[in-house]
C-alpha positions as CSV (number, residue, x, y, z in Angstrom):
1,M,-4.5,-2.9,16.6
2,L,-5.9,0.9,15.8
3,C,-6.3,0.7,11.8
4,Y,-6.0,4.6,10.7
5,L,-8.2,4.8,8.1
6,I,-7.1,8.0,5.2
7,N,-9.9,9.4,3.9
8,L,-11.5,12.1,2.1
9,D,-13.5,14.8,3.7
10,R,-15.8,14.8,0.2
11,A,-15.7,10.8,0.1
12,A,-18.5,9.9,2.7
13,D,-19.8,7.2,1.0
14,R,-15.7,6.0,1.0
15,L,-16.2,6.6,5.0
16,A,-19.4,4.6,5.9
17,A,-18.2,2.1,3.5
18,F,-15.0,1.5,5.6
19,D,-16.6,1.8,8.7
20,R,-19.4,-0.7,7.6
21,Q,-16.4,-3.3,6.7
22,A,-14.3,-2.5,9.8
23,R,-17.4,-3.4,12.1
24,A,-18.4,-6.2,11.0
25,L,-14.7,-7.8,11.7
26,G,-14.2,-6.1,15.0
27,I,-11.6,-3.4,13.7
28,A,-10.8,-0.2,15.7
29,L,-10.4,2.8,13.3
30,R,-9.0,6.3,13.3
31,R,-9.5,8.2,10.7
32,I,-6.8,10.7,8.8
33,R,-8.3,13.4,7.0
34,A,-6.2,12.8,3.7
35,V,-5.0,15.9,1.7
36,D,-7.2,17.2,-1.2
37,A,-5.6,17.5,-4.3
38,R,-7.6,20.4,-5.0
39,D,-5.9,22.3,-2.3
40,L,-2.5,22.5,-3.2
41,S,-1.5,24.8,-6.3
42,A,0.7,21.8,-7.9
43,G,2.5,19.2,-7.8
44,V,6.6,18.4,-7.1
45,G,9.5,17.7,-9.2
46,R,7.8,15.1,-11.3
47,L,4.6,14.1,-8.6
48,T,1.6,15.1,-9.4
49,R,-0.9,17.0,-7.6
50,A,-2.9,14.3,-6.4
51,E,0.4,12.0,-6.2
52,L,1.8,14.7,-4.0
53,A,-1.5,14.8,-1.6
54,C,-1.0,11.3,-1.4
55,F,1.7,11.1,0.1
56,L,1.1,13.6,1.9
57,S,-2.4,11.8,3.9
58,H,0.3,8.3,3.7
59,R,2.5,11.3,6.0
60,L,0.0,11.9,8.3
61,A,-0.3,8.5,9.3
62,W,2.8,7.8,9.6
63,R,2.7,10.5,12.0
64,A,0.2,9.4,13.5
65,V,1.3,5.7,14.0
66,L,4.8,7.4,15.5
67,E,2.8,9.5,18.0
68,G,0.1,6.2,19.3
69,Q,0.6,4.1,22.4
70,E,0.4,1.1,20.0
71,E,4.1,-0.7,18.3
72,W,1.6,-1.8,14.8
73,A,-1.2,-0.3,13.0
74,F,-2.7,-0.9,10.9
75,I,-2.9,2.0,7.7
76,A,-5.6,2.0,4.8
77,E,-7.2,4.1,2.0
78,D,-10.7,3.4,2.2
79,D,-12.0,2.2,-1.2
80,L,-9.6,-1.3,0.5
81,C,-11.8,-4.6,0.7
82,F,-11.1,-6.8,3.1
83,S,-11.3,-10.4,3.1
84,A,-12.4,-12.6,6.0
85,A,-9.3,-13.2,7.7
86,A,-7.9,-9.7,8.2
87,A,-10.0,-9.8,11.5
88,R,-6.9,-12.8,13.1
89,F,-4.2,-9.9,12.2
90,L,-6.3,-6.4,13.0
91,A,-7.1,-8.3,16.1
92,D,-2.8,-8.0,17.6
93,A,0.5,-8.1,16.5
94,A,1.5,-10.7,18.2
95,W,1.8,-13.0,15.2
96,I,4.5,-10.5,13.5
97,P,7.8,-11.4,13.7
98,P,10.9,-9.3,15.4
99,M,12.7,-8.6,13.0
100,A,9.8,-7.0,10.2
101,Q,8.8,-3.0,10.0
102,L,6.6,-2.8,7.1
103,I,3.7,-5.9,6.1
104,K,2.6,-5.4,2.7
105,A,-1.6,-7.2,3.5
106,E,-3.1,-5.8,-0.1
107,T,-2.7,-7.3,-3.0
108,T,-3.1,-6.2,-7.0
109,F,-2.8,-10.1,-8.0
110,S,0.4,-8.5,-11.0
111,P,3.7,-11.4,-11.4
112,L,6.2,-10.5,-9.1
113,L,9.0,-12.4,-7.8
114,R,8.8,-13.3,-3.6
115,G,11.2,-15.5,-1.8
116,F,10.7,-19.2,-1.8
117,S,10.9,-20.1,1.9
118,P,8.6,-18.2,4.4
119,I,9.8,-15.6,6.9
120,A,6.9,-16.6,9.1
121,R,3.6,-18.7,9.2
122,A,1.0,-16.8,11.2
123,H,-3.1,-18.1,10.8
124,G,-2.9,-19.4,7.6
125,H,-0.9,-17.1,5.8
126,R,2.5,-16.8,5.7
127,L,5.4,-13.8,5.3
128,E,7.5,-13.6,2.2
129,E,9.8,-11.5,1.1
130,L,8.7,-9.2,-1.9
131,W,11.6,-8.9,-4.4
132,S,9.9,-7.1,-7.4
133,W,7.6,-4.4,-7.4
134,H,4.3,-4.7,-6.3
135,W,2.7,-1.3,-6.7
136,G,0.0,0.6,-4.6
137,C,0.0,1.3,-1.0
138,A,-4.0,0.6,0.2
139,G,-3.3,-1.3,2.8
140,Y,-0.5,-2.3,5.5
141,F,1.0,-2.8,8.7
142,L,3.7,-1.2,10.4
143,S,5.3,-0.4,13.5
144,R,6.3,3.0,15.3
145,R,9.7,2.3,14.8
146,G,9.3,2.0,10.8
147,A,7.2,5.4,10.6
148,E,10.1,6.5,11.7
149,R,11.8,5.5,8.6
150,L,9.3,6.5,6.9
151,L,8.7,9.9,8.2
152,A,12.5,10.5,7.5
153,L,12.3,9.9,4.0
154,G,11.3,14.1,3.7
155,E,8.5,16.0,3.6
156,V,9.4,16.6,-0.5
157,P,8.7,12.9,-1.7
158,A,11.5,11.7,-4.4
159,A,8.9,9.1,-5.4
160,P,5.3,8.8,-5.2
161,V,4.0,6.7,-2.2
162,D,4.1,3.2,-3.1
163,Q,7.3,3.3,-4.5
164,L,8.8,5.0,-1.8
165,V,8.1,2.8,0.4
166,F,7.2,-0.6,-1.8
167,Q,10.2,0.0,-4.3
168,P,12.6,-2.8,-3.7
169,G,16.5,-3.9,-5.0
170,P,19.5,-1.5,-5.7
171,E,16.3,1.4,-6.0
172,R,15.0,1.1,-2.7
173,Y,15.0,4.7,-1.1
174,H,14.7,2.6,3.0
175,D,16.7,-0.5,4.6
176,M,13.6,-1.9,5.7
177,P,12.8,-5.5,5.1
178,L,9.7,-5.8,2.7
179,L,7.4,-8.5,3.5
180,Q,4.8,-9.5,2.7
181,L,1.4,-11.7,3.3
182,V,0.5,-14.2,1.2
183,P,-2.6,-14.7,0.4
184,A,-3.3,-11.4,0.9
185,I,-5.8,-9.7,3.3
186,C,-7.4,-7.1,0.8
187,A,-8.0,-5.0,-2.1
188,Q,-8.6,-2.1,-3.5
189,E,-12.3,-2.1,-4.8
190,M,-11.7,-0.7,-8.5
191,V,-8.7,-4.0,-7.9
192,L,-11.0,-6.7,-8.0
193,A,-13.5,-4.7,-10.2
194,A,-11.1,-5.4,-13.8
195,R,-10.2,-8.4,-12.2
196,R,-13.6,-9.6,-12.8
197,G,-14.4,-7.1,-16.0
198,R,-16.4,-4.6,-14.1
199,A,-16.0,-0.5,-13.6
200,P,-15.6,0.1,-10.8
201,S,-17.7,1.5,-7.9
202,L,-15.3,3.5,-6.2
203,P,-12.5,4.7,-9.0
204,S,-9.9,6.4,-8.4
205,L,-10.0,10.0,-7.0
206,I,-6.4,10.7,-7.8
207,D,-7.6,9.8,-11.8
208,Q,-10.6,12.0,-11.4
209,D,-8.6,14.7,-9.3
210,E,-5.8,15.1,-12.6
211,P,-4.9,13.3,-15.6
212,R,-2.0,11.7,-15.9
213,E,-0.6,14.4,-18.3
214,V,-0.6,17.9,-17.3
215,P,-0.1,20.1,-18.9
216,G,2.9,22.6,-17.0
217,L,3.9,20.1,-14.5
218,A,7.0,18.1,-14.9
219,A,5.3,15.2,-13.9
220,A,3.6,15.2,-17.3
221,T,7.4,14.9,-19.0
222,P,9.3,11.9,-19.4
223,P,12.0,11.7,-16.8
224,A,15.6,11.7,-19.0
225,I,17.2,8.7,-20.0
226,T,20.5,8.6,-18.4
227,P,23.5,6.4,-18.1
228,A,23.1,7.0,-14.3
229,R,20.0,5.8,-14.6
230,L,20.2,3.0,-17.5
231,W,22.6,1.5,-15.0
232,Q,20.9,1.3,-12.2
233,E,17.6,0.1,-14.3
234,L,20.6,-2.4,-15.7
235,R,21.1,-3.5,-11.6
236,G,17.9,-3.7,-10.4
237,R,17.1,-5.8,-14.0
238,L,20.4,-8.7,-13.0
239,H,19.2,-8.9,-8.8
240,R,15.9,-10.1,-9.7
241,A,17.5,-12.1,-12.7
242,R,20.0,-13.7,-10.1
243,L,17.4,-14.7,-7.5
244,Y,14.8,-16.2,-9.4
245,L,17.6,-18.1,-11.9
246,R,19.2,-19.4,-8.2
247,R,15.6,-20.7,-7.9
248,E,14.9,-18.9,-4.6
249,A,11.7,-16.6,-5.8
250,I,8.0,-17.6,-6.6
251,L,6.9,-15.4,-9.9
252,G,2.6,-14.7,-9.7
253,P,0.7,-13.1,-8.6
254,V,-0.3,-12.8,-4.7
255,P,-3.5,-15.2,-3.6
256,L,-6.0,-12.8,-2.1
257,A,-8.2,-15.1,0.7
258,P,-11.5,-15.0,0.4
259,L,-13.1,-11.2,0.9
260,L,-15.7,-11.2,3.8
261,R,-18.7,-10.7,2.7
262,L,-21.1,-8.6,4.7
263,P,-25.2,-9.2,6.1
264,E,-27.3,-7.8,3.1
265,A,-29.1,-5.6,5.8
266,E,-25.7,-4.4,6.7
267,A,-24.3,-4.0,3.7
268,A,-27.3,-1.5,2.5
269,A,-27.1,0.7,5.6
């Protein structure tokens, strides 16, 4: 299975670090040249330039998956840290059930609702339904059919890419099943750093490129509270409460399998 790596031209250090992981795990890489927020004049709607660039970069990866030869691929952002278990899952797609089109492989250690009964099991891990939003879009499996459906969402994003892809419930943007690999096989380096109480060695380039408060951009203005928006929020909360009260859900963070440990000589290369 091919791994499509989203990487900025100016982030050669991230490319080198990710390549070391990939070679250690035997993962085949294809680099996707990321869209740089610095090359965009403005954001779109409520999205900043950086959020728009992130969406456009993922869209390039979706297009590559659709035009590729394999039925499944893995999409990664360049600050992703792999578990040692990742090699088994990226070796082939035989473990993926027929109903799947999109599988989240990362964790942010945030509490969330997941389906109680696994959809499938593979390599000692479980595939569970996602019933609440699990933010982040740094590592996920995507089928060609799934790529086609994400591309059909259009070229102008209605929300940040992680919400477009992984927002569940009534607020979702597509009707593909949302599946989570448990334990997860990857996490962003900044997420791991925060969990360990240290500064990230690969800080977010989105935060560096553009602060959340940007004068002149619609993204800096909170969305208006309307009856329709309140009703949408209420529906989402009722949906999640119903699932939990029916004892069909697990509430808690997705754990992470043990991380890949590179040999010292390799890590220093």
